[in-house]
Kinemage of the C-alpha trace (Angstrom):
@kinemage 1
@onewidth
@group {chain A} dominant
@subgroup {mainchain}
@vectorlist {calphas} color= white
{ca met a 1} P 138.035 -71.473 -54.872
{ca asp a 2} L 140.820 -73.384 -56.732
{ca gly a 3} L 143.403 -73.623 -53.987
{ca thr a 4} L 144.653 -70.064 -54.400
{ca thr a 5} L 145.385 -68.326 -51.110
{ca ala a 6} L 143.571 -65.028 -51.442
{ca ala a 7} L 143.910 -63.796 -47.869
{ca leu a 8} L 145.246 -64.869 -44.487
{ca leu a 9} L 143.583 -63.898 -41.216
{ca val a 10} L 145.477 -64.186 -37.926
{ca ala a 11} L 143.867 -63.355 -34.561
{ca tyr a 12} L 145.741 -63.306 -31.249
{ca thr a 13} L 145.812 -61.560 -27.912
{ca cys a 14} L 148.727 -59.707 -26.336
{ca gly a 15} L 149.931 -59.277 -22.805
{ca asp a 16} L 147.457 -60.005 -20.051
{ca arg a 17} L 144.331 -59.690 -22.216
{ca gln a 18} L 141.770 -62.477 -21.988
{ca pro a 19} L 141.813 -65.177 -24.723
{ca leu a 20} L 139.322 -64.807 -27.520
{ca gly a 21} L 135.913 -66.044 -26.452
{ca arg a 22} L 132.904 -67.359 -28.326
{ca pro a 23} L 131.537 -63.904 -29.286
{ca glu a 24} L 134.894 -62.905 -30.798
{ca thr a 25} L 135.347 -66.132 -32.771
{ca asp a 26} L 131.749 -65.921 -34.016
{ca leu a 27} L 132.423 -62.383 -35.224
{ca leu a 28} L 135.598 -63.464 -36.999
{ca arg a 29} L 133.779 -66.373 -38.641
{ca glu a 30} L 131.076 -64.021 -39.914
{ca leu a 31} L 133.692 -61.628 -41.293
{ca ile a 32} L 135.410 -64.473 -43.131
{ca glu a 33} L 132.146 -65.714 -44.620
{ca arg a 34} L 131.217 -62.210 -45.790
{ca thr a 35} L 134.560 -61.656 -47.501
{ca gln a 36} L 134.522 -64.923 -49.460
{ca thr a 37} L 132.317 -63.648 -52.274
{ca pro a 38} L 134.188 -60.333 -52.807
{ca leu a 39} L 137.511 -62.185 -52.788
{ca arg a 40} L 136.237 -64.771 -55.262
{ca asn a 41} L 134.966 -61.996 -57.526
{ca ala a 42} L 138.292 -60.163 -57.327
{ca leu a 43} L 140.204 -63.299 -58.273
{ca glu a 44} L 137.830 -64.021 -61.144
{ca leu a 45} L 138.206 -60.457 -62.403
{ca arg a 46} L 141.979 -60.812 -62.367
{ca arg a 47} L 141.843 -64.148 -64.200
{ca thr a 48} L 139.474 -62.725 -66.819
{ca arg a 49} L 141.791 -59.805 -67.446
{ca gln a 50} L 144.817 -62.096 -67.708
{ca val a 51} L 143.080 -64.396 -70.196
{ca ala a 52} L 141.767 -61.499 -72.290
{ca leu a 53} L 145.155 -59.800 -72.333
{ca ala a 54} L 146.944 -63.037 -73.266
{ca leu a 55} L 144.456 -63.647 -76.098
{ca gln a 56} L 144.800 -60.097 -77.339
{ca arg a 57} L 148.596 -60.089 -77.278
{ca ser a 58} L 148.687 -63.395 -79.177
{ca leu a 59} L 146.807 -61.682 -82.028
{ca leu a 60} L 149.052 -58.612 -82.218
{ca pro a 61} L 151.878 -59.786 -84.490
{ca ala a 62} L 155.279 -58.311 -85.158
{ca pro a 63} L 155.241 -56.294 -88.408
{ca pro a 64} L 156.684 -57.801 -91.579
{ca glu a 65} L 159.991 -56.812 -93.154
{ca val a 66} L 159.182 -54.698 -96.229
{ca pro a 67} L 161.964 -53.159 -98.354
{ca gly a 68} L 161.795 -49.378 -98.335
{ca leu a 69} L 159.473 -49.248 -95.319
{ca asp a 70} L 159.991 -48.997 -91.582
{ca ile a 71} L 157.020 -50.351 -89.597
{ca ala a 72} L 156.499 -50.129 -85.824
{ca val a 73} L 153.602 -51.281 -83.638
{ca arg a 74} L 152.601 -50.549 -80.068
{ca tyr a 75} L 149.924 -51.843 -77.712
{ca arg a 76} L 149.187 -50.564 -74.204
{ca pro a 77} L 146.363 -52.203 -72.206
{ca ser a 78} L 143.980 -50.287 -70.007
{ca thr a 79} L 144.996 -49.724 -66.407
{ca val a 80} L 141.418 -50.104 -65.147
{ca gly a 81} L 140.037 -53.426 -63.847
{ca ala a 82} L 139.219 -55.866 -66.641
{ca glu a 83} L 139.158 -53.089 -69.243
{ca val a 84} L 140.857 -55.045 -72.026
{ca gly a 85} L 139.709 -56.793 -75.107
{ca gly a 86} L 138.602 -54.828 -78.168
{ca asp a 87} L 141.630 -53.269 -79.897
{ca trp a 88} L 143.682 -54.899 -82.650
{ca tyr a 89} L 146.142 -54.137 -85.419
{ca asp a 90} L 147.487 -56.237 -88.263
{ca cys a 91} L 150.026 -55.858 -91.062
{ca phe a 92} L 150.983 -58.309 -93.797
{ca val a 93} L 152.162 -58.529 -97.409
{ca leu a 94} L 149.876 -59.860 -100.161
{ca arg a 95} L 150.877 -62.110 -103.061
{ca asp a 96} L 150.906 -59.136 -105.427
{ca gly a 97} L 153.446 -57.350 -103.221
{ca ala a 98} L 151.048 -54.821 -101.685
{ca thr a 99} L 151.314 -54.206 -97.943
{ca val a 100} L 148.054 -54.291 -95.989
{ca leu a 101} L 147.639 -52.620 -92.631
{ca thr a 102} L 144.547 -52.602 -90.449
{ca ile a 103} L 143.572 -51.319 -87.061
{ca gly a 104} L 140.241 -51.613 -85.278
{ca asp a 105} L 138.262 -51.662 -82.082
{ca val a 106} L 135.366 -53.966 -81.194
{ca ala a 107} L 132.846 -52.501 -78.741
{ca gly a 108} L 133.304 -53.804 -75.212
{ca his a 109} L 136.131 -54.227 -72.731
{ca asp a 110} L 136.053 -57.798 -71.466
{ca leu a 111} L 136.812 -61.372 -72.473
{ca pro a 112} L 133.868 -61.629 -74.930
{ca ala a 113} L 135.122 -58.468 -76.643
{ca ala a 114} L 138.584 -60.024 -76.964
{ca val a 115} L 137.087 -63.163 -78.515
{ca thr a 116} L 134.961 -61.168 -80.978
{ca met a 117} L 137.973 -59.016 -81.793
{ca ser a 118} L 139.999 -62.104 -82.684
{ca gln a 119} L 137.236 -63.403 -84.945
{ca thr a 120} L 136.753 -60.053 -86.678
{ca arg a 121} L 140.466 -59.522 -87.167
{ca asn a 122} L 140.928 -63.007 -88.641
{ca met a 123} L 137.934 -62.573 -90.961
{ca leu a 124} L 139.379 -59.315 -92.264
{ca arg a 125} L 142.758 -60.951 -92.830
{ca gly a 126} L 141.111 -63.774 -94.782
{ca leu a 127} L 138.983 -61.423 -96.881
{ca ala a 128} L 141.996 -59.265 -97.764
{ca leu a 129} L 144.024 -62.320 -98.774
{ca asp a 130} L 141.213 -63.968 -100.727
{ca arg a 131} L 140.852 -61.423 -103.557
{ca glu a 132} L 142.642 -58.382 -104.886
{ca glu a 133} L 139.826 -55.883 -104.354
{ca pro a 134} L 139.497 -52.210 -103.404
{ca thr a 135} L 139.504 -51.612 -99.672
{ca ser a 136} L 135.889 -50.397 -99.854
{ca val a 137} L 134.723 -53.752 -101.250
{ca ile a 138} L 136.631 -55.707 -98.605
{ca met a 139} L 135.143 -53.555 -95.840
{ca arg a 140} L 131.638 -54.165 -97.148
{ca arg a 141} L 132.251 -57.909 -97.187
{ca leu a 142} L 133.576 -57.730 -93.628
{ca asp a 143} L 130.572 -55.730 -92.439
{ca leu a 144} L 128.074 -58.164 -93.972
{ca ser a 145} L 129.979 -61.113 -92.486
{ca val a 146} L 129.979 -59.555 -89.012
{ca gln a 147} L 126.259 -58.733 -89.212
{ca thr a 148} L 125.505 -62.323 -90.230
{ca leu a 149} L 127.707 -64.111 -87.705
{ca tyr a 150} L 127.751 -61.632 -84.797
{ca pro a 151} L 124.584 -59.511 -85.060
{ca glu a 152} L 125.177 -57.801 -81.708
{ca cys a 153} L 128.700 -56.722 -82.606
{ca thr a 154} L 129.753 -53.224 -83.597
{ca ala a 155} L 133.297 -52.209 -84.421
{ca thr a 156} L 135.399 -49.472 -85.963
{ca cys a 157} L 138.185 -50.152 -88.414
{ca val a 158} L 140.721 -48.731 -90.836
{ca leu a 159} L 141.801 -50.883 -93.786
{ca ala a 160} L 144.672 -49.637 -95.925
{ca arg a 161} L 146.637 -51.022 -98.858
{ca leu a 162} L 150.058 -49.657 -99.755
{ca glu a 163} L 150.976 -50.084 -103.411
{ca arg a 164} L 153.920 -49.198 -105.640
{ca ser a 165} L 152.948 -46.465 -108.089
{ca gly a 166} L 155.790 -46.274 -110.545
{ca pro a 167} L 159.554 -46.096 -109.980
{ca gly a 168} L 160.091 -45.373 -106.304
{ca gly a 169} L 156.536 -44.149 -105.786
{ca leu a 170} L 154.096 -45.330 -103.136
{ca glu a 171} L 150.342 -44.798 -102.916
{ca leu a 172} L 147.942 -45.527 -100.078
{ca gln a 173} L 144.430 -46.804 -100.739
{ca tyr a 174} L 142.302 -46.748 -97.593
{ca ser a 175} L 138.793 -47.017 -96.116
{ca val a 176} L 137.612 -45.929 -92.675
{ca ala a 177} L 134.618 -47.394 -90.816
{ca gly a 178} L 133.703 -45.101 -87.920
{ca his a 179} L 137.326 -45.011 -86.751
{ca pro a 180} L 139.582 -42.042 -85.913
{ca pro a 181} L 141.234 -40.871 -89.151
{ca pro a 182} L 144.749 -41.918 -90.202
{ca leu a 183} L 147.402 -39.264 -89.697
{ca leu a 184} L 149.965 -38.492 -92.398
{ca ile a 185} L 153.124 -36.626 -91.395
{ca gly a 186} L 155.130 -35.268 -94.296
{ca pro a 187} L 158.935 -35.273 -94.429
{ca asp a 188} L 158.854 -31.566 -93.498
{ca gly a 189} L 156.866 -32.313 -90.312
{ca thr a 190} L 153.509 -31.134 -91.640
{ca ala a 191} L 150.786 -33.386 -90.154
{ca arg a 192} L 147.244 -33.778 -91.445
{ca phe a 193} L 144.409 -36.248 -91.035
{ca leu a 194} L 143.155 -38.322 -93.972
{ca thr a 195} L 139.388 -37.823 -93.986
{ca ala a 196} L 138.360 -38.585 -97.574
{ca ala a 197} L 137.040 -42.146 -97.038
{ca arg a 198} L 134.804 -42.030 -93.972
{ca ser a 199} L 131.892 -44.457 -93.541
{ca pro a 200} L 129.711 -45.661 -90.620
{ca leu a 201} L 131.066 -48.171 -88.149
{ca ile a 202} L 130.766 -51.902 -88.804
{ca gly a 203} L 127.418 -53.369 -87.789
{ca ala a 204} L 125.534 -50.071 -87.864
{ca val a 205} L 123.858 -50.115 -91.311
{ca pro a 206} L 121.876 -53.099 -92.706
{ca asp a 207} L 123.127 -52.576 -96.270
{ca pro a 208} L 126.532 -50.924 -95.826
{ca arg a 209} L 128.303 -48.945 -98.544
{ca tyr a 210} L 131.947 -48.013 -98.183
{ca thr a 211} L 134.171 -45.589 -100.016
{ca ser a 212} L 137.912 -45.693 -100.572
{ca ala a 213} L 140.425 -42.942 -101.217
{ca arg a 214} L 143.979 -42.738 -102.479
{ca glu a 215} L 146.838 -40.716 -101.056
{ca pro a 216} L 150.461 -40.533 -102.301
{ca leu a 217} L 153.090 -41.261 -99.660
{ca pro a 218} L 156.221 -39.233 -100.421
{ca pro a 219} L 159.697 -40.390 -99.358
{ca gly a 220} L 160.323 -39.684 -95.681
{ca ser a 221} L 156.630 -39.464 -94.796
{ca thr a 222} L 155.084 -41.259 -91.813
{ca leu a 223} L 151.611 -42.793 -91.633
{ca leu a 224} L 150.008 -43.388 -88.235
{ca val a 225} L 146.863 -45.397 -87.486
{ca tyr a 226} L 145.682 -45.767 -83.892
{ca thr a 227} L 142.692 -46.596 -81.715
{ca asp a 228} L 140.548 -44.061 -79.900
{ca gly a 229} L 142.180 -44.640 -76.512
{ca leu a 230} L 145.084 -42.517 -77.732
{ca val a 231} L 142.968 -39.402 -78.291
{ca glu a 232} L 139.726 -39.700 -76.303
{ca arg a 233} L 139.440 -38.206 -72.818
{ca arg a 234} L 136.454 -37.967 -70.538
{ca his a 235} L 134.932 -34.490 -70.409
{ca glu a 236} L 136.947 -33.415 -73.468
{ca asp a 237} L 135.908 -32.905 -77.068
{ca leu a 238} L 137.439 -35.466 -79.456
{ca asp a 239} L 138.753 -32.697 -81.694
{ca thr a 240} L 140.933 -31.520 -78.814
{ca gly a 241} L 142.559 -34.935 -78.545
{ca leu a 242} L 143.049 -35.174 -82.308
{ca glu a 243} L 144.688 -31.767 -82.418
{ca arg a 244} L 146.965 -32.794 -79.523
{ca leu a 245} L 148.005 -35.878 -81.490
{ca arg a 246} L 148.616 -33.870 -84.652
{ca gly a 247} L 150.824 -31.406 -82.810
{ca arg a 248} L 152.869 -34.019 -80.969
{ca ser a 249} L 153.308 -36.065 -84.150
{ca ala a 250} L 154.619 -33.037 -86.016
{ca glu a 251} L 157.115 -32.365 -83.214
{ca ala a 252} L 158.379 -35.975 -83.233
{ca ala a 253} L 158.304 -36.503 -87.015
{ca arg a 254} L 162.077 -36.484 -87.519
{ca arg a 255} L 162.859 -38.936 -84.727
{ca pro a 256} L 163.481 -42.645 -85.414
{ca leu a 257} L 160.186 -44.481 -85.805
{ca asp a 258} L 160.435 -46.466 -82.564
{ca val a 259} L 161.252 -43.272 -80.652
{ca phe a 260} L 158.418 -41.501 -82.475
{ca cys a 261} L 155.914 -44.144 -81.255
{ca asp a 262} L 157.198 -44.147 -77.678
{ca asp a 263} L 157.162 -40.344 -77.516
{ca leu a 264} L 153.537 -40.300 -78.677
{ca leu a 265} L 152.437 -42.888 -76.112
{ca asn a 266} L 154.264 -41.183 -73.265
{ca gly a 267} L 153.163 -37.715 -74.338
{ca met a 268} L 149.527 -38.554 -75.005
{ca leu a 269} L 149.160 -40.913 -71.997
{ca pro a 270} L 151.544 -39.575 -69.322
{ca ser a 271} L 149.819 -41.454 -66.475
{ca gly a 272} L 148.333 -44.463 -68.286
{ca gly a 273} L 144.748 -44.567 -69.469
{ca asp a 274} L 141.349 -46.118 -68.909
{ca asp a 275} L 141.158 -47.592 -72.428
{ca asp a 276} L 143.348 -49.847 -74.547
{ca val a 277} L 145.625 -48.180 -77.086
{ca ala a 278} L 146.915 -49.794 -80.272
{ca met a 279} L 149.156 -47.984 -82.770
{ca leu a 280} L 150.746 -48.851 -86.088
{ca ala a 281} L 153.217 -46.467 -87.690
{ca leu a 282} L 154.774 -46.785 -91.137
{ca arg a 283} L 157.580 -44.652 -92.535
{ca val a 284} L 158.664 -44.483 -96.163
{ca ala a 285} L 162.410 -44.524 -96.725
{ca pro a 286} L 163.749 -41.031 -97.456
{ca gln a 287} L 164.929 -40.024 -100.912
{ca glu a 288} L 168.533 -40.975 -101.511
């Protein structure tokens, strides 16, 4: 190994028992030799998880300060083995003053997935910064880039652009590529999913076509984007998890945004989970 002490074996006799003889020491030696490979694999698994988690966390930035908006982010890694790597979020302000937010999930839960996630996330950031284009056009460019550079990769993603639409008004332009739908919670606590701009996941269609949709964001409303680990459960229909999220979000809508996010994580994942979870929540300042 690399000098790491993975285990310590001590053998001794007590009282008037005979000292260990050749058969006993041979047995111990065989046990030690047989445990070397499992121990090495366990250490390698732990190192892989640590590296993947460190890489992933380095690419999950703090949200920007945007006047009139409160933005909160959360990330919770999987509690299972090396199950880490594919989820990301991002949020930044463009030169024209629009706020961009993205969230996505690259297929896989290991170090290669974390590396591909970082490359996909950075490509999307560059494409969004390069030109002022509709979200559907940017998503198509991302999909074609991924298919060219990483032909084995598939991913889901939400790309959204928040724009000023007149005095005090805000409008969301968004596109969804095979990802769970954004959730909009109104100032009165009414929660509904935004499903008007759904397209196949990235890497699935040779000549992809994306749609975009627009949605007004009234004062006091909250927008939530998240990865599937928040709503998916084994042996449960996805619609059940989505409805659970909608209900809990409506209940927590009037709480401060950081409390809102923590309540959702703790309520949706009371005992951890076997998949990563990333969340990005945005709240529009209430009407004065």
